[in-house]
PyMOL CGO cylinders between C-alpha atoms (Angstrom):
from pymol import cmd
from pymol.cgo import CYLINDER

trace = [
    CYLINDER, 0.00, 0.09, -0.06, 2.88, 2.38, 0.59, 0.3, 1, 1, 1, 1, 1, 1,
    CYLINDER, 2.88, 2.38, 0.59, 6.22, 3.01, -1.65, 0.3, 1, 1, 1, 1, 1, 1,
    CYLINDER, 6.22, 3.01, -1.65, 8.41, 3.71, 1.14, 0.3, 1, 1, 1, 1, 1, 1,
    CYLINDER, 8.41, 3.71, 1.14, 9.36, 1.23, 3.74, 0.3, 1, 1, 1, 1, 1, 1,
    CYLINDER, 9.36, 1.23, 3.74, 8.51, 0.91, 7.47, 0.3, 1, 1, 1, 1, 1, 1,
    CYLINDER, 8.51, 0.91, 7.47, 10.72, 0.24, 10.48, 0.3, 1, 1, 1, 1, 1, 1,
    CYLINDER, 10.72, 0.24, 10.48, 9.74, -3.41, 12.72, 0.3, 1, 1, 1, 1, 1, 1,
    CYLINDER, 9.74, -3.41, 12.72, 11.61, -3.00, 16.27, 0.3, 1, 1, 1, 1, 1, 1,
    CYLINDER, 11.61, -3.00, 16.27, 11.15, -6.02, 18.50, 0.3, 1, 1, 1, 1, 1, 1,
    CYLINDER, 11.15, -6.02, 18.50, 12.61, -7.50, 21.49, 0.3, 1, 1, 1, 1, 1, 1,
    CYLINDER, 12.61, -7.50, 21.49, 14.69, -4.37, 22.34, 0.3, 1, 1, 1, 1, 1, 1,
    CYLINDER, 14.69, -4.37, 22.34, 15.90, -5.43, 25.94, 0.3, 1, 1, 1, 1, 1, 1,
    CYLINDER, 15.90, -5.43, 25.94, 18.39, -4.10, 29.02, 0.3, 1, 1, 1, 1, 1, 1,
    CYLINDER, 18.39, -4.10, 29.02, 19.29, -6.23, 31.56, 0.3, 1, 1, 1, 1, 1, 1,
    CYLINDER, 19.29, -6.23, 31.56, 17.68, -5.20, 35.09, 0.3, 1, 1, 1, 1, 1, 1,
    CYLINDER, 17.68, -5.20, 35.09, 21.33, -4.17, 36.35, 0.3, 1, 1, 1, 1, 1, 1,
    CYLINDER, 21.33, -4.17, 36.35, 21.22, -1.59, 33.84, 0.3, 1, 1, 1, 1, 1, 1,
    CYLINDER, 21.22, -1.59, 33.84, 17.43, 0.19, 33.70, 0.3, 1, 1, 1, 1, 1, 1,
    CYLINDER, 17.43, 0.19, 33.70, 17.20, 3.65, 34.58, 0.3, 1, 1, 1, 1, 1, 1,
    CYLINDER, 17.20, 3.65, 34.58, 20.15, 4.63, 33.42, 0.3, 1, 1, 1, 1, 1, 1,
    CYLINDER, 20.15, 4.63, 33.42, 19.11, 5.61, 29.59, 0.3, 1, 1, 1, 1, 1, 1,
    CYLINDER, 19.11, 5.61, 29.59, 20.20, 2.87, 27.79, 0.3, 1, 1, 1, 1, 1, 1,
    CYLINDER, 20.20, 2.87, 27.79, 16.72, 1.86, 26.04, 0.3, 1, 1, 1, 1, 1, 1,
    CYLINDER, 16.72, 1.86, 26.04, 16.07, 5.69, 25.51, 0.3, 1, 1, 1, 1, 1, 1,
    CYLINDER, 16.07, 5.69, 25.51, 19.29, 5.50, 23.55, 0.3, 1, 1, 1, 1, 1, 1,
    CYLINDER, 19.29, 5.50, 23.55, 19.02, 2.53, 21.46, 0.3, 1, 1, 1, 1, 1, 1,
    CYLINDER, 19.02, 2.53, 21.46, 15.34, 3.81, 20.76, 0.3, 1, 1, 1, 1, 1, 1,
    CYLINDER, 15.34, 3.81, 20.76, 16.54, 7.00, 19.81, 0.3, 1, 1, 1, 1, 1, 1,
    CYLINDER, 16.54, 7.00, 19.81, 19.02, 5.53, 17.47, 0.3, 1, 1, 1, 1, 1, 1,
    CYLINDER, 19.02, 5.53, 17.47, 16.55, 3.35, 15.69, 0.3, 1, 1, 1, 1, 1, 1,
    CYLINDER, 16.55, 3.35, 15.69, 14.57, 5.98, 15.14, 0.3, 1, 1, 1, 1, 1, 1,
    CYLINDER, 14.57, 5.98, 15.14, 16.92, 8.16, 13.69, 0.3, 1, 1, 1, 1, 1, 1,
    CYLINDER, 16.92, 8.16, 13.69, 18.05, 5.20, 11.21, 0.3, 1, 1, 1, 1, 1, 1,
    CYLINDER, 18.05, 5.20, 11.21, 14.62, 4.65, 10.33, 0.3, 1, 1, 1, 1, 1, 1,
    CYLINDER, 14.62, 4.65, 10.33, 14.55, 8.29, 9.27, 0.3, 1, 1, 1, 1, 1, 1,
    CYLINDER, 14.55, 8.29, 9.27, 17.18, 7.67, 7.38, 0.3, 1, 1, 1, 1, 1, 1,
    CYLINDER, 17.18, 7.67, 7.38, 16.35, 5.14, 5.58, 0.3, 1, 1, 1, 1, 1, 1,
    CYLINDER, 16.35, 5.14, 5.58, 13.10, 6.78, 4.43, 0.3, 1, 1, 1, 1, 1, 1,
    CYLINDER, 13.10, 6.78, 4.43, 10.50, 5.04, 6.51, 0.3, 1, 1, 1, 1, 1, 1,
    CYLINDER, 10.50, 5.04, 6.51, 7.23, 6.13, 6.66, 0.3, 1, 1, 1, 1, 1, 1,
    CYLINDER, 7.23, 6.13, 6.66, 6.27, 4.46, 10.40, 0.3, 1, 1, 1, 1, 1, 1,
    CYLINDER, 6.27, 4.46, 10.40, 8.20, 2.54, 13.06, 0.3, 1, 1, 1, 1, 1, 1,
    CYLINDER, 8.20, 2.54, 13.06, 6.36, -0.76, 14.75, 0.3, 1, 1, 1, 1, 1, 1,
    CYLINDER, 6.36, -0.76, 14.75, 7.44, -1.69, 18.15, 0.3, 1, 1, 1, 1, 1, 1,
    CYLINDER, 7.44, -1.69, 18.15, 5.68, -4.55, 20.28, 0.3, 1, 1, 1, 1, 1, 1,
    CYLINDER, 5.68, -4.55, 20.28, 5.64, -4.71, 23.70, 0.3, 1, 1, 1, 1, 1, 1,
    CYLINDER, 5.64, -4.71, 23.70, 3.19, -7.04, 25.71, 0.3, 1, 1, 1, 1, 1, 1,
    CYLINDER, 3.19, -7.04, 25.71, 0.68, -5.20, 28.11, 0.3, 1, 1, 1, 1, 1, 1,
    CYLINDER, 0.68, -5.20, 28.11, 2.17, -5.49, 31.47, 0.3, 1, 1, 1, 1, 1, 1,
    CYLINDER, 2.17, -5.49, 31.47, 5.39, -3.93, 30.21, 0.3, 1, 1, 1, 1, 1, 1,
    CYLINDER, 5.39, -3.93, 30.21, 4.22, -0.36, 31.60, 0.3, 1, 1, 1, 1, 1, 1,
    CYLINDER, 4.22, -0.36, 31.60, 8.02, 0.96, 31.58, 0.3, 1, 1, 1, 1, 1, 1,
    CYLINDER, 8.02, 0.96, 31.58, 8.51, 0.33, 28.06, 0.3, 1, 1, 1, 1, 1, 1,
    CYLINDER, 8.51, 0.33, 28.06, 5.31, 2.35, 27.05, 0.3, 1, 1, 1, 1, 1, 1,
    CYLINDER, 5.31, 2.35, 27.05, 6.46, 5.39, 29.56, 0.3, 1, 1, 1, 1, 1, 1,
    CYLINDER, 6.46, 5.39, 29.56, 9.53, 5.10, 27.35, 0.3, 1, 1, 1, 1, 1, 1,
    CYLINDER, 9.53, 5.10, 27.35, 8.08, 4.93, 24.14, 0.3, 1, 1, 1, 1, 1, 1,
    CYLINDER, 8.08, 4.93, 24.14, 5.15, 7.07, 24.47, 0.3, 1, 1, 1, 1, 1, 1,
    CYLINDER, 5.15, 7.07, 24.47, 7.65, 9.38, 25.47, 0.3, 1, 1, 1, 1, 1, 1,
    CYLINDER, 7.65, 9.38, 25.47, 9.83, 9.15, 22.37, 0.3, 1, 1, 1, 1, 1, 1,
    CYLINDER, 9.83, 9.15, 22.37, 6.51, 10.07, 20.48, 0.3, 1, 1, 1, 1, 1, 1,
    CYLINDER, 6.51, 10.07, 20.48, 5.20, 6.40, 19.88, 0.3, 1, 1, 1, 1, 1, 1,
    CYLINDER, 5.20, 6.40, 19.88, 1.16, 6.26, 19.95, 0.3, 1, 1, 1, 1, 1, 1,
    CYLINDER, 1.16, 6.26, 19.95, -0.78, 3.37, 21.31, 0.3, 1, 1, 1, 1, 1, 1,
    CYLINDER, -0.78, 3.37, 21.31, -2.07, 2.02, 17.71, 0.3, 1, 1, 1, 1, 1, 1,
    CYLINDER, -2.07, 2.02, 17.71, -3.81, -1.46, 18.41, 0.3, 1, 1, 1, 1, 1, 1,
    CYLINDER, -3.81, -1.46, 18.41, -3.14, -4.94, 19.18, 0.3, 1, 1, 1, 1, 1, 1,
    CYLINDER, -3.14, -4.94, 19.18, -0.90, -7.09, 17.48, 0.3, 1, 1, 1, 1, 1, 1,
    CYLINDER, -0.90, -7.09, 17.48, -2.24, -11.02, 17.03, 0.3, 1, 1, 1, 1, 1, 1,
    CYLINDER, -2.24, -11.02, 17.03, 0.15, -13.93, 16.58, 0.3, 1, 1, 1, 1, 1, 1,
    CYLINDER, 0.15, -13.93, 16.58, 0.14, -17.40, 15.13, 0.3, 1, 1, 1, 1, 1, 1,
    CYLINDER, 0.14, -17.40, 15.13, 3.17, -20.01, 16.25, 0.3, 1, 1, 1, 1, 1, 1,
    CYLINDER, 3.17, -20.01, 16.25, 3.87, -22.57, 13.75, 0.3, 1, 1, 1, 1, 1, 1,
]
cmd.load_cgo(trace, "trace")
């Protein structure tokens, strides 16, 4: 439907011992910058419902809660 590519972000993880130090924000900011450089029209990330800390970081960086992901493991 779109002529431009999109980015898909999954399984970003910061070890518990290093959380709260801005590492996740740094990683996500670098990914956002790279997606922009590559001409992506959107960046989609996945997260489990219970991961409120990650959701807060995503929202702080401008992501919107846009729906659900459905999955079929084969």
